[in-house]
N, C-alpha and C positions, 0 to 999 in steps of 0.2 A: 653244509658239510664239507664245501671245498676250503680247504687251506689256503695262509695267505702266501703272495708271491715270495719267491726265494730263487737263491741262485746254488743253493749249497750242492746242488749235483752238476754245476754247470750247463743247464738247457730251459731254466725259465726267463724268459726273456723281459728285460723291464720295457715299459712304456708300449705293449702290445695290445693287440687286440681285448685283451683283458683289462686293461686300463680305458678303453675307449676309443683308442686311436692306433692303426695298422701303419707301422712305417715299410714302405716301399721301397728297394734300393734298384734303378734302372740301370742295367748295363748293357746299352744297345750302340750300335755304332752309327745307324741311321738316323739323321736329324730329323727326318719325319716322323719316324716314331718314338722318339724322343719330344718329340712336340706335341705328338697325339698322347703321350702318357702324361704328361705335363699338363694339359688343358684337362684331361678326365680326372687328375687328382685336386686341380684347382676346384673341380665342382663339387668335389665331397669332403667334408668336412670331418670324416673320420679317420681321413688316410693322411698320411704326410708322405713326400717324396724325400728320400735321402741324397743328397746330390756328390756325395762324396763316394767317388766310385771307389776307396780304397777301404771302404768302411763292408768289406765281405768279412772279414775275423770279427766284428764288432757282433754283439749279443743282441744288440735292439734293434734287429730286422724282423720282419715279420713275412716278407715275399721279395725274392727277387724275380726283375724281367731281364731277359737277355737274348738275344740274336746268336744265329750261327758262329759268328767270327769269335764272338765275347767264347762261345762254349767251347771251342778248339782252344783257343788262345788261353785262358784261366782253367784248363778242367783239371790241373792238379790242385788248386785252391778251391776250385768247388765241389770237387769231389771228396777232399779232406772236410769240408765242411759238413756236406752230407752225412759223414760217417760219424764227426764229433758230436753232433745234434742228435740226444735222444729224442727231441721233438723234431722231426725233419721239417727243414727249411725248406718250403716248395718253392721248386724255378719252373717259371713258364716262358717256354720258347716262341719268340716272334719269329716268322719267318715268311716270305713272301708267298701269295697266296697260289701262285703257279708253281713254285717250288716246294711247297708243303710237303706232297706224297714220296716225291726224292728224298726228301731231307731225314723225311721218317724211316724210309727202306734204308738209305745208308746209313744211320746210326742204328738201326736195330740190327744189321747184318755185318754192318765193319766196326762199329764201334759201342757194343753192347754195355762196355761199361760207363759210357758217357747217356745210352739213352736209359740206363738203368736209375739215372740221377734226377730226369727232367719228368715234372710232374704233369706237365700241358702243354699243347702246343696249338697256335693261334695263326690263322694266317692273315696276312695283311695285305690290303688294307683292312680293317675290320670297324664296326660301328662301336660307338662308346659302352652302348648298351651290352654288345656282346663281351666285347673285354673287361667292361666291371662286371658282369657275370663269371666272366673263367676266375676272375680274381678273387671274388668273395667266395665261390665254390672251394677255392686254394686253401682261403684263410679258415674256412668252417671245420674243413677237415685237421687242419693244425690245431684250432681250438679244443677239436673233440680228440686229437692226439694228447695235447695238452691235459684235458679232462682225464683219459686213460690212466697217464701217468701219474697223474695227482691221486685218483683210485686207488691203483697198483701201492702207490707210496704209504696211503693210510690204511690199506688192508694188510699191507707187512708192518706196519708200525701196530696194530690193533691185536696180528699175530706174535709179534714180540711182547708187547706188553701182559699178554696174557697166558703164556707159557704155562700150561697144566689147567687150563680153564677149556672148556669144550667151545669151539667156533663154528658157528653155521654162517654160510654165506649164500643167500638166495637173489633171484632177480626182483626185478618190482612184481611179477606174479607169484612168488613164493616158490619158486622151483629152485631146489638147492644146484647151485654150482660149485660151492667149496664146503669143506670139514677137512678139520685138522685133526692130527693124530691123538690129544686128548679126548675129541669127541668119538674116536675109532674105540677106545678104551671105555669109555663111560657107555657108550651103547651096545657094544658088541658089534656093532656094524661096520664093514669093510667101506671105504670111501666109494667103489666100484658100485656098491650096493644102493647107495643114498643117491649119488648125481643124478640130476633128471627128475628126483621126487621131490615130494614135499615132508615140511616136517610131520605132516599128520601121521606117518608113518610111527612114529615115536608114542602118539597118543596112548594113553593107559586107561581113558575112562574115568577118570577120576575128577575130570570137569565137565561141566555140562556147556552146549554150543556158545551160551551168552558169555562165558568164558572168554573162549577164542573170537568172539565177536567184536568185543571191547578190545583184544589184543589188537586184529587187523586193523580197525576203525582207527584206535590210536597212533600205529605205525604210518597209515596210507593217508594220515591228516597229516605227517611229515613231526610228529612228536616222537620221546621216547617210552618205550614201555618196559616198566619194572616189576617182577613179580615171581613168588614162587610156583615153580609147574613139577608136575608127578608125571614122568614120562618112563614108558617100558621100554627095557632091552630087549636085544634080539632072542634073547631066550626066556622072555615072557615076565623076567624078575623087575619089578617097578624099583625106580630110582628118582630122587629129589634133586633140583636145580634152583638155585636163584639167578633168573635169566634176565637179561637187559637185552634191548632189541632195538637198534637205531639205524635210522634211513640214512641211504648215501645218496646225494642228489647232485644233478651236475652244475654247471655253470648258471643255467638258466633257473634251477630251483627244482627241477623234474626229478622225483624220487626213480632212481637208477637201480639200487640194491636194496638190500636190508643184511646188516649184521647180528647177531645174535652170540653174546656171549655167555657163556654156561657155568656157574661155578658149582660143582656138585658137593651137597649138602646132606646128602643121604646119611652119613654117621653120625653128623651133626644132629639132625632131627632124631635118631632113634635116640641117641644119647639124651636129647630131652624128654622123649618119651618114657625111657625108663627113670631119670631122675624123678620125673612128675608123677612115675606110679610109686617109685619110692617114697618119695614125699608122701604120698597119701598114706602108703602102709605105716610108716613113721608116727605120721598125725593118730591112724588109729590106736598103735601101740602106745602112744602117748597120752593117749585119751583113757585106756583103758589101765595102764600102770598107775597114774596119776590118780585114777579113782579108786583102784585098790590099797594103793598104799596111804592114801587119805583116809581111807573107814580104817584100816588095822591101826593107823597113829591115833584116831578117834577113840579105839578101845583101849589103846595104851593109856592115851591120856585120861580117858575115863577112869580104867582103874587105879591110876596113879593119885585121882585126887579122892577116890574111895580111902585107899591106905593114908591117907596125910595123918589121920585120928588115930590111927593104928600103930606109928612109929614112934621113937624117941628122937632127942635132939641130933644124933649121927645119923639116924637112918632116914630123918627129914632131909637132911643133905643131901644123901644119897639120891632121894626122890628126886630132891629138885634137879639133881644132874638129869635124871630120866628124863623129867617133863623137859628141860631145857632140850636136849637131844629131840628128845619127838618133836617138840615146836620146828625146833632147827630145819628138820626134815621136810616138817609140814612147808614151811617157808619155801625149801628147794623144790616141791613139788609147784609152788606158783611162779618161781625161776623158770623151771623147765615149760611150764605151760607158756608165759611170755616171751622165751628163746624160742617156742616154737611159733607161736603168731609171727612173731619179726622174720624167722628164718622162712616161712612160708609162704609171706605174701604177696614176694616176687616183685612188685612194682613199689612204687616211690610212695608212701604212706601219705593220708591227707594229715596235714597240721592246720590249727585255727588258735586263736587267740587262748590262751589258758590262764585263769586265775594263777599264779605261783604261791600264793599265801595261803589259799583255801588247799592246794593240793598238799604242799608241804605240811602245815600243820595236823591238816587229817591223817595223815601216813604216823607223823609224830604220833596221835591219840594210840592209833593202831599199834604201833610199837612198843609203848609204855604198857599196854595190856598184855601183848606179847610176852614181853620181859620186865614183868613186875619187880626184878630182884635190881634193874639196873638202874641209872639215876641219867635220863635223859630231857636233856634241857635245849630251849631257844632262848638265846640271848639278846638276840638281834632279829625279828622276824620281818621278812620282806613286808613291804608297803602294800598297803589295799587295792593300790592300782598298778601294780606290778604286772605286767601279763607278758607271757613268753608263747611263741609258735611252737605247739607239741601237740601230743593227742593225750589220749587215756592212760597211756604207758608210761608216762611222766611221772607216777607214782612208784613206777617198779625201780626207777633211779633210786628214788631217796629210801627206799624199802629197803633193796639190796645194800647200801651203803652204810644205814643204821644195822641193818642184821650184820654185816661185816664186824662194825667196829664193837658190837657186843657178845658177837660168837667166837671169835679171835682176840679176847680181850681175857689176860692174866690177872685180875684183880677180882677180889672178891665180888666189890662192889662196880661194875663197869659203868665210867662216867662219859657221857656222850653230850657234846655242846655244838648247837647249829649256829650260825652265827651268818645273815643274807646282807651285804653293800651292794649297792648300785652305784657306777662310775661308768661316763662316756657311751652310753648307749647300752652298756651291758648289767645283768644281775650274776654277782659273785655268791654261790652258796658254800659254808664250809662247814665239815661235820668231822668235828676233832673228839678223838677219844684219850684215853689214859692208858692204853695196852702197851703193849711190847715195842710196837713201831714197826718200821720198813726197813730194811738194810738199802742203802744207796743203790746198789748195784739190781736190786729188786726192783725199784720203783721204775726204773724205766723200761721193764719188760713185763712189769704185773698185771698188764691189761692183755698181752699177748700168751703170757703164761694160762691166764683165767681160758683160753679157746680148748685147752685139754679137757675141760669140763668137771666132770665129778671126781676124776682120780686125780688130778692135778695136786699139786703141793700148794700152801699159802692159801689163797680167799676163795679158791672155787671158781664156779661157771658165773657166778652173779656178776662180775666186774667185766666179762665181757657181755653183757647184756648192755650193762650201764654206759660202755662207751659205745657201743653202737647205738644208743637209742639218743646218746647225748650229741656224736656225730650228724646223726637225723637231724637234729634240731638246730645244726648251725653252729654247735658248740664245743666246749673242748674239757676234758677232764685229766685232773693230774693228784699225784701223792706229793703230800710235804711231812716235814719232822713237825712235830708238835712238842712245844717246851712247857715242863722239863722232860717230858716223856710222852710216847705216843705217836699216834699219825694223824694228818687231818688231809682230806679229801677234798678238792677245790673242785666245783663245777661250775662253768662260766656259760651262758646264756645270753645273746642277744635279747634285748626286750623288741616287744612288737614295734613300739615307734623308730626306733632305731632299724630296722629291717624296712620300713615303710619307705623311710627317707632313702635307704641305701637302694633301694628299687626305683625311687622316683629319679635317683640322679644317675641311675644305669641307663 
C-alpha cells in the first residue's frame, strides 16, 4: 500500500534504506574514529560510506555520524538540515568514553538547541557490534518516520479524493482513529463519540454475523472489500452505503490501518424501491386495461360482423372504417404489451439465432388477415438460411411497421411491399407503402416523437418499440422516401454468421 519513491515534498531520499542501501556521512575529526567507521561499513553490504564531507546538503543521506568539534563548528548547517527534513535525518554523536557524561550535561544545559538535534550518543572506543546496533536503531526510526509520512499523505489524498463521502480510518484491530465531516453528517455521530470505538456501533441488525466475518477475513488477508451495507444512524434511522474497505500496510507488508470509504446511497435505494413498486403497479394496470379493452373490442367486432348483411354499400364503407379502427385499437394493446415487457425486463434480453424468413412471412400472413382490404406483398423474401440474433419480440418489429403502413395510408387500397436483401454480413428489410409519405424534418425525429406514446402525433408508440428492439438486436432502423409517393421503413440487422466472426476477431 505504500506509494512509490518521490521527492515532491523535498524529503524522500533517493538511495536510502528503502532501496536496500543506507548512506552514511561521517563527519569526524578523529582519524581513529574514521577508521572504525570505515571498517564497520566495509563489513556491511547494506551500507555505503559517503566520503564527501560537503554532502550534508544532499538529499541522499540516511545517517550522519559526527563528533563534538564538528557539531559546534557546523551547528548552523546541521540545524537547518534537521529543520528542513520532514523525515528527520538522524545524527549520532561520537564522544570519548570518559567525556560522555560531561558532554551530555554541557549540551543539555548550555546548548539545548544543539542537544535537540542529536539523536544518539556513543562513547568511544566502542565495539563494532554496539556501533552497528545504534546505527541500525536510528535507521529503523527514520524508516518508520518515512512510513508515517507516506501514510499521512495517502490518508490526506483519500480524504481529498472522497469529499462528500464518509471516511473511517481504524487501526489494525478495527478501533476508529479518524472520521471525516461527511461521516458525521451521514451517521449523526460527532467525531468525539466514535473515536476509540469500533464501527459496530453503526450495526443495524440487517446483516448476519457471517456478513461481518467475511468482511473481516477479507481485509485482514490484505484484500479490498466492497459491498452495500445498511447502517443505523445515532437517531435509530437506517441508511444505506456503498462501502469500500482497504488495508494500509507498512514497508514490510504488515497491516497497520484500515480505510473505509462510504458512499451513501439511501435515496438511490429508496428511488429504486419506488420505481420497482410503480413498475409492478403499472404491470397490473396494463394487464387489466388490456384485458378489458380487448374484451370490449371483441364485442364491437362481433356486432360489426353481424351488421354486415344489414347495411347498404354506403353503410358497408362506414362499417369497414369501424372495424378497421377496432382492429387498430386491438393491435395497440399488443404493442402496449410488448413495450411493457421490454421496459420491465430491466436486464439485457437473451438473444438466440432466429429464422428471419419464418418470422417475417408468418407476420405478413397475420397482417393480411387483419387488413383484408390492403394489398400486402413480399416481392423478395429473406433466404431460408438467413438468421439473426433476436428473440420472440422480433415479430413486433414487422407487425408495427406494417400496421403503420396501413393505418396511416390515405389510399382506398393501401399497398405495402416488402423486400429483403443481404450484403456484407447484414440483412436489410424494406417495408414500402403508397401513403402520404413523411416530411424530411420529421424523419430525423420520428422515433423520438414516438416516445410520447398514444397522444403523440404521427405514427404513435409503435415506432418507439421498433427502434428499441432493433437496437437491442445491434441493428438500425430509419425512414426514407418512396417513389413516386409514400415512405419506406428500413430495418438493417447483422446476420448470425457475421456476428460470430466479429466476436472471434475481438
